[in-house]
Z-matrix of the N, CA and C atoms (Angstrom, degrees):
N
C 1 1.442
C 2 1.521 1 110.73
N 3 1.283 2 115.87 1 37.51
C 4 1.458 3 119.96 2 -178.73
C 5 1.525 4 110.70 3 -70.88
N 6 1.348 5 119.13 4 -25.30
C 7 1.459 6 122.16 5 -176.91
C 8 1.514 7 113.83 6 -92.10
N 9 1.304 8 119.48 7 1.06
C 10 1.462 9 121.85 8 -177.29
C 11 1.523 10 110.26 9 -83.20
N 12 1.327 11 115.26 10 128.56
C 13 1.458 12 120.79 11 178.70
C 14 1.528 13 108.01 12 -116.92
N 15 1.328 14 118.53 13 107.53
C 16 1.468 15 120.42 14 -177.34
C 17 1.524 16 112.69 15 -65.86
N 18 1.312 17 117.71 16 -28.81
C 19 1.473 18 119.87 17 178.94
C 20 1.533 19 110.89 18 -68.90
N 21 1.327 20 115.59 19 -34.17
C 22 1.460 21 119.02 20 177.75
C 23 1.529 22 110.60 21 -68.48
N 24 1.314 23 116.75 22 -33.38
C 25 1.461 24 120.61 23 177.60
C 26 1.524 25 110.67 24 -66.13
N 27 1.331 26 117.59 25 -29.63
C 28 1.455 27 121.30 26 178.76
C 29 1.529 28 112.61 27 -83.73
N 30 1.333 29 116.35 28 -15.91
C 31 1.462 30 120.84 29 -179.42
C 32 1.530 31 109.45 30 -72.29
N 33 1.314 32 115.58 31 114.16
C 34 1.461 33 121.98 32 -174.70
C 35 1.531 34 111.55 33 -64.44
N 36 1.331 35 117.04 34 -40.36
C 37 1.467 36 120.39 35 -177.25
C 38 1.512 37 111.92 36 -64.14
N 39 1.315 38 118.15 37 -41.43
C 40 1.461 39 119.59 38 -178.01
C 41 1.530 40 111.75 39 -74.59
N 42 1.322 41 118.19 40 -24.64
C 43 1.464 42 120.37 41 -179.43
C 44 1.515 43 112.82 42 -75.32
N 45 1.340 44 117.48 43 -43.44
C 46 1.462 45 118.10 44 -173.45
C 47 1.523 46 114.29 45 -120.51
N 48 1.322 47 119.31 46 -7.77
C 49 1.456 48 121.45 47 176.61
C 50 1.517 49 114.43 48 89.29
N 51 1.323 50 118.65 49 -7.80
C 52 1.461 51 120.87 50 177.35
C 53 1.514 52 108.96 51 -85.63
N 54 1.314 53 116.38 52 135.80
C 55 1.455 54 119.94 53 177.77
C 56 1.519 55 109.10 54 -88.10
N 57 1.295 56 115.17 55 152.85
C 58 1.462 57 120.79 56 -178.49
C 59 1.526 58 111.12 57 -61.92
N 60 1.331 59 117.81 58 -34.84
C 61 1.466 60 120.89 59 177.72
C 62 1.520 61 111.66 60 -62.36
N 63 1.335 62 116.61 61 -38.93
C 64 1.470 63 120.37 62 178.16
C 65 1.526 64 110.77 63 -64.07
N 66 1.298 65 115.96 64 -41.76
C 67 1.461 66 120.18 65 179.77
C 68 1.525 67 110.46 66 -66.84
N 69 1.340 68 116.79 67 -42.12
C 70 1.466 69 120.20 68 178.35
C 71 1.528 70 111.36 69 -62.84
N 72 1.347 71 117.37 70 -41.06
C 73 1.469 72 120.58 71 177.31
C 74 1.523 73 111.01 72 -61.67
N 75 1.319 74 115.83 73 -44.67
C 76 1.461 75 119.70 74 179.61
C 77 1.527 76 110.62 75 -61.58
N 78 1.315 77 117.25 76 -45.40
C 79 1.466 78 120.53 77 -179.33
C 80 1.531 79 111.21 78 -63.78
N 81 1.340 80 116.90 79 -39.04
C 82 1.467 81 120.04 80 178.81
C 83 1.531 82 110.24 81 -63.19
N 84 1.331 83 117.09 82 -43.65
C 85 1.465 84 120.81 83 179.55
C 86 1.524 85 111.17 84 -67.06
N 87 1.323 86 116.66 85 -42.32
C 88 1.464 87 120.06 86 179.32
C 89 1.523 88 110.90 87 -63.98
N 90 1.314 89 116.79 88 -38.81
C 91 1.465 90 120.64 89 177.87
C 92 1.520 91 110.52 90 -66.01
N 93 1.345 92 117.19 91 -39.63
C 94 1.467 93 120.60 92 178.88
C 95 1.529 94 110.50 93 -64.03
N 96 1.319 95 117.39 94 -40.20
C 97 1.470 96 120.82 95 177.88
C 98 1.527 97 109.79 96 -66.72
N 99 1.313 98 116.37 97 -42.26
C 100 1.462 99 120.55 98 179.17
C 101 1.530 100 110.33 99 -62.39
N 102 1.329 101 117.85 100 -41.50
C 103 1.471 102 121.51 101 178.05
C 104 1.527 103 111.04 102 -65.47
N 105 1.346 104 116.92 103 -37.79
C 106 1.465 105 120.01 104 178.63
C 107 1.522 106 110.68 105 -65.68
N 108 1.319 107 117.37 106 -42.56
C 109 1.469 108 120.76 107 178.15
C 110 1.527 109 110.23 108 -63.64
N 111 1.309 110 116.28 109 -42.53
C 112 1.472 111 120.20 110 178.67
C 113 1.529 112 110.38 111 -63.13
N 114 1.360 113 116.37 112 -40.98
C 115 1.461 114 120.06 113 178.24
C 116 1.512 115 112.40 114 -64.25
N 117 1.325 116 117.74 115 -36.93
C 118 1.462 117 121.14 116 177.18
C 119 1.526 118 110.88 117 -67.44
N 120 1.333 119 116.42 118 -37.81
C 121 1.462 120 120.20 119 -179.80
C 122 1.519 121 112.05 120 -67.53
N 123 1.334 122 116.46 121 -45.05
C 124 1.462 123 117.95 122 -175.91
C 125 1.529 124 113.13 123 -89.56
N 126 1.354 125 117.44 124 -1.02
C 127 1.462 126 120.08 125 173.08
C 128 1.516 127 115.08 126 88.72
N 129 1.318 128 119.56 127 6.94
C 130 1.464 129 120.16 128 179.15
C 131 1.527 130 112.17 129 -79.28
N 132 1.329 131 118.02 130 -20.29
C 133 1.470 132 122.05 131 175.99
C 134 1.522 133 109.26 132 -108.90
N 135 1.325 134 115.70 133 140.18
C 136 1.460 135 121.87 134 179.33
C 137 1.533 136 108.78 135 -80.69
N 138 1.329 137 118.57 136 119.01
C 139 1.466 138 120.75 137 -177.74
C 140 1.527 139 113.46 138 -70.87
N 141 1.347 140 118.15 139 -15.00
C 142 1.458 141 119.78 140 -179.93
C 143 1.523 142 111.86 141 -81.53
N 144 1.331 143 116.91 142 -19.58
C 145 1.465 144 120.75 143 179.78
C 146 1.522 145 109.26 144 -94.32
N 147 1.321 146 114.02 145 151.11
C 148 1.457 147 118.86 146 179.42
C 149 1.527 148 109.39 147 -76.58
N 150 1.299 149 115.20 148 133.43
C 151 1.460 150 120.91 149 -177.35
C 152 1.523 151 108.12 150 -93.74
N 153 1.333 152 115.52 151 128.83
C 154 1.455 153 119.72 152 178.99
C 155 1.515 154 109.70 153 -95.40
N 156 1.313 155 114.39 154 120.75
C 157 1.457 156 121.71 155 178.00
C 158 1.524 157 106.47 156 -123.44
N 159 1.317 158 116.15 157 130.69
C 160 1.453 159 120.30 158 -179.07
C 161 1.523 160 109.98 159 -59.75
N 162 1.333 161 115.29 160 131.85
C 163 1.458 162 119.89 161 179.63
C 164 1.515 163 113.46 162 96.03
N 165 1.330 164 117.79 163 -17.91
C 166 1.462 165 121.62 164 177.21
C 167 1.523 166 108.30 165 -107.95
N 168 1.330 167 116.33 166 127.97
C 169 1.456 168 120.03 167 -178.17
C 170 1.520 169 110.86 168 -83.01
N 171 1.310 170 115.40 169 132.56
C 172 1.456 171 120.34 170 173.68
C 173 1.524 172 107.94 171 -85.26
N 174 1.316 173 116.53 172 169.95
C 175 1.469 174 120.75 173 179.22
C 176 1.522 175 110.31 174 -60.89
N 177 1.318 176 116.73 175 -39.36
C 178 1.460 177 120.83 176 -179.92
C 179 1.531 178 110.55 177 -64.54
N 180 1.323 179 116.68 178 -42.27
C 181 1.462 180 120.34 179 179.00
C 182 1.524 181 111.01 180 -66.74
N 183 1.345 182 116.04 181 -38.98
C 184 1.462 183 119.67 182 177.94
C 185 1.522 184 110.73 183 -62.93
N 186 1.340 185 115.53 184 -44.20
C 187 1.461 186 120.76 185 -179.92
C 188 1.528 187 110.30 186 -62.65
N 189 1.342 188 116.41 187 -44.72
C 190 1.462 189 120.30 188 179.81
C 191 1.526 190 111.03 189 -63.43
N 192 1.328 191 116.05 190 -39.05
C 193 1.460 192 120.51 191 179.57
C 194 1.532 193 110.42 192 -66.17
N 195 1.340 194 116.81 193 -42.37
C 196 1.461 195 120.57 194 178.64
C 197 1.518 196 111.37 195 -65.05
N 198 1.344 197 116.65 196 -39.58
C 199 1.465 198 119.97 197 177.69
C 200 1.525 199 110.99 198 -64.26
N 201 1.306 200 116.76 199 -40.61
C 202 1.460 201 121.29 200 178.43
C 203 1.532 202 110.42 201 -64.20
N 204 1.336 203 116.54 202 -42.61
C 205 1.462 204 119.94 203 178.06
C 206 1.528 205 110.90 204 -64.06
N 207 1.334 206 116.99 205 -40.79
C 208 1.462 207 120.53 206 178.80
C 209 1.531 208 110.56 207 -64.68
N 210 1.326 209 116.44 208 -39.94
C 211 1.469 210 120.66 209 179.12
C 212 1.534 211 110.26 210 -64.54
N 213 1.328 212 116.27 211 -44.35
C 214 1.468 213 120.20 212 179.80
C 215 1.528 214 110.84 213 -64.39
N 216 1.342 215 116.06 214 -39.64
C 217 1.457 216 119.50 215 179.36
C 218 1.528 217 110.76 216 -64.98
N 219 1.346 218 116.48 217 -41.61
C 220 1.462 219 120.45 218 178.65
C 221 1.531 220 110.41 219 -63.48
N 222 1.327 221 117.17 220 -41.46
C 223 1.464 222 120.85 221 178.05
C 224 1.528 223 110.20 222 -63.62
N 225 1.330 224 116.41 223 -42.06
C 226 1.463 225 120.66 224 179.25
C 227 1.528 226 110.53 225 -62.20
N 228 1.332 227 116.62 226 -46.58
C 229 1.464 228 119.80 227 -179.86
C 230 1.524 229 111.40 228 -63.69
N 231 1.335 230 116.17 229 -37.75
C 232 1.466 231 120.24 230 178.21
C 233 1.532 232 110.30 231 -64.51
N 234 1.344 233 116.37 232 -44.78
C 235 1.473 234 119.45 233 178.42
C 236 1.520 235 111.06 234 -62.86
N 237 1.344 236 116.19 235 -41.58
C 238 1.463 237 120.20 236 -179.60
C 239 1.526 238 110.61 237 -63.78
N 240 1.327 239 117.40 238 -41.89
C 241 1.465 240 121.09 239 178.89
C 242 1.528 241 110.59 240 -65.39
N 243 1.328 242 116.49 241 -40.89
C 244 1.467 243 120.76 242 179.52
C 245 1.536 244 110.28 243 -64.75
N 246 1.340 245 116.68 244 -42.49
C 247 1.465 246 119.89 245 178.74
C 248 1.527 247 110.93 246 -65.11
N 249 1.334 248 116.57 247 -40.15
C 250 1.463 249 119.88 248 178.93
C 251 1.525 250 110.40 249 -63.68
N 252 1.325 251 116.79 250 -41.27
C 253 1.465 252 120.32 251 178.83
C 254 1.530 253 110.37 252 -65.73
N 255 1.325 254 116.94 253 -40.14
C 256 1.462 255 120.05 254 178.15
C 257 1.525 256 111.05 255 -64.81
N 258 1.347 257 117.06 256 -41.95
C 259 1.463 258 120.23 257 178.01
C 260 1.525 259 111.00 258 -62.70
N 261 1.329 260 115.62 259 -41.71
C 262 1.462 261 119.46 260 -179.58
C 263 1.525 262 110.54 261 -65.33
N 264 1.333 263 117.23 262 -42.33
C 265 1.457 264 120.89 263 179.30
C 266 1.531 265 110.33 264 -64.77
N 267 1.330 266 116.80 265 -40.82
C 268 1.463 267 120.49 266 178.51
C 269 1.524 268 110.77 267 -64.80
N 270 1.333 269 117.00 268 -41.45
C 271 1.456 270 120.39 269 178.35
C 272 1.524 271 110.90 270 -63.31
N 273 1.319 272 115.66 271 -41.25
C 274 1.461 273 120.21 272 178.89
C 275 1.527 274 110.46 273 -64.54
N 276 1.331 275 116.27 274 -42.03
C 277 1.458 276 120.31 275 179.80
C 278 1.525 277 110.74 276 -64.03
N 279 1.350 278 116.45 277 -42.69
C 280 1.464 279 119.77 278 178.31
C 281 1.527 280 111.07 279 -64.38
N 282 1.317 281 116.56 280 -39.96
C 283 1.462 282 119.95 281 -179.35
C 284 1.514 283 110.12 282 -62.48
N 285 1.334 284 116.87 283 -47.32
C 286 1.458 285 120.08 284 -178.90
C 287 1.525 286 111.76 285 -66.78
N 288 1.320 287 116.64 286 -34.80
C 289 1.461 288 119.57 287 177.27
C 290 1.531 289 109.08 288 -64.53
N 291 1.326 290 116.82 289 -42.35
C 292 1.455 291 120.29 290 177.01
C 293 1.519 292 111.96 291 -65.97
N 294 1.316 293 117.20 292 -38.31
C 295 1.463 294 121.14 293 178.89
C 296 1.520 295 110.32 294 -64.79
N 297 1.322 296 117.23 295 -39.96
C 298 1.466 297 120.28 296 178.83
C 299 1.521 298 110.45 297 -66.79
N 300 1.340 299 117.16 298 -39.37
C 301 1.461 300 119.81 299 176.95
C 302 1.523 301 110.98 300 -64.89
N 303 1.323 302 116.39 301 -40.29
C 304 1.459 303 120.70 302 179.80
C 305 1.522 304 110.30 303 -66.45
N 306 1.321 305 116.73 304 -37.59
C 307 1.463 306 121.52 305 -179.52
C 308 1.523 307 110.18 306 -65.05
N 309 1.317 308 116.58 307 -36.90
C 310 1.463 309 120.71 308 -177.73
C 311 1.527 310 112.94 309 -78.56
N 312 1.326 311 117.52 310 -15.60
C 313 1.463 312 120.68 311 -179.00
C 314 1.522 313 109.97 312 -75.05
N 315 1.331 314 116.16 313 140.06
C 316 1.475 315 117.67 314 176.21
C 317 1.523 316 109.80 315 -71.19
N 318 1.285 317 115.65 316 143.73
C 319 1.460 318 120.53 317 -178.72
C 320 1.522 319 108.12 318 -98.73
N 321 1.309 320 117.20 319 113.60
C 322 1.468 321 121.96 320 -176.35
C 323 1.516 322 111.85 321 -66.56
N 324 1.313 323 118.44 322 -36.42
C 325 1.467 324 121.19 323 -178.08
C 326 1.522 325 110.43 324 -63.62
N 327 1.312 326 117.51 325 -42.04
C 328 1.463 327 120.54 326 -179.78
C 329 1.522 328 110.65 327 -64.20
N 330 1.337 329 118.28 328 -38.31
C 331 1.463 330 121.50 329 179.79
C 332 1.517 331 110.49 330 -64.46
N 333 1.331 332 117.50 331 -42.51
C 334 1.458 333 120.68 332 178.99
C 335 1.528 334 110.80 333 -64.11
N 336 1.330 335 116.61 334 -40.35
C 337 1.467 336 119.41 335 179.02
C 338 1.520 337 110.13 336 -66.88
N 339 1.340 338 116.50 337 -39.56
C 340 1.467 339 119.42 338 179.08
C 341 1.524 340 110.34 339 -64.56
N 342 1.322 341 118.17 340 -40.16
C 343 1.462 342 121.46 341 179.52
C 344 1.524 343 110.31 342 -64.90
N 345 1.332 344 116.86 343 -39.92
C 346 1.460 345 120.28 344 178.06
C 347 1.520 346 110.56 345 -62.77
N 348 1.313 347 117.73 346 -40.83
C 349 1.470 348 121.31 347 179.03
C 350 1.529 349 110.21 348 -64.35
N 351 1.322 350 115.97 349 -41.74
C 352 1.464 351 119.89 350 179.70
C 353 1.529 352 110.07 351 -64.26
N 354 1.335 353 116.14 352 -42.52
C 355 1.455 354 119.92 353 179.48
C 356 1.531 355 111.08 354 -64.09
N 357 1.335 356 117.46 355 -40.01
C 358 1.468 357 120.87 356 178.51
C 359 1.517 358 111.28 357 -64.02
N 360 1.338 359 115.19 358 -44.01
C 361 1.482 360 117.49 359 -179.93
C 362 1.520 361 110.11 360 -67.04
N 363 1.316 362 118.58 361 -35.45
C 364 1.481 363 121.14 362 177.91
C 365 1.523 364 109.35 363 -68.84
N 366 1.328 365 117.82 364 -37.75
C 367 1.457 366 121.41 365 -179.20
C 368 1.526 367 110.59 366 -70.00
N 369 1.315 368 117.40 367 -35.60
C 370 1.473 369 121.59 368 179.63
C 371 1.514 370 110.81 369 -72.58
N 372 1.267 371 118.13 370 -29.01
C 373 1.463 372 120.21 371 -176.71
C 374 1.475 373 113.30 372 -82.51
């Protein structure tokens, strides 16, 4: 039993994988819910108003979160469309630049055909 570490056996995180912070967060939220229920029972909290408990989203928070997600999605789509338009414009510019270079290049096949025509006309004459 040379490899047995009794302190590691007592370490809660290594035994079950839950971190102490996770457990503390859960207990804080559970206590807040328990306090809210107790407040509703004894009348210290108004049941007509929405109760804010950390970790639980209210309708207002959900709406704000959805609006933020929609805004981010719209911004993303706008950026993607702008990048696509820029790529297309760049591709078009490169294509036309290449076409202009190709247009300015002498065509060897045409020169050979022209020389053959000249030779034929000289031979016929």
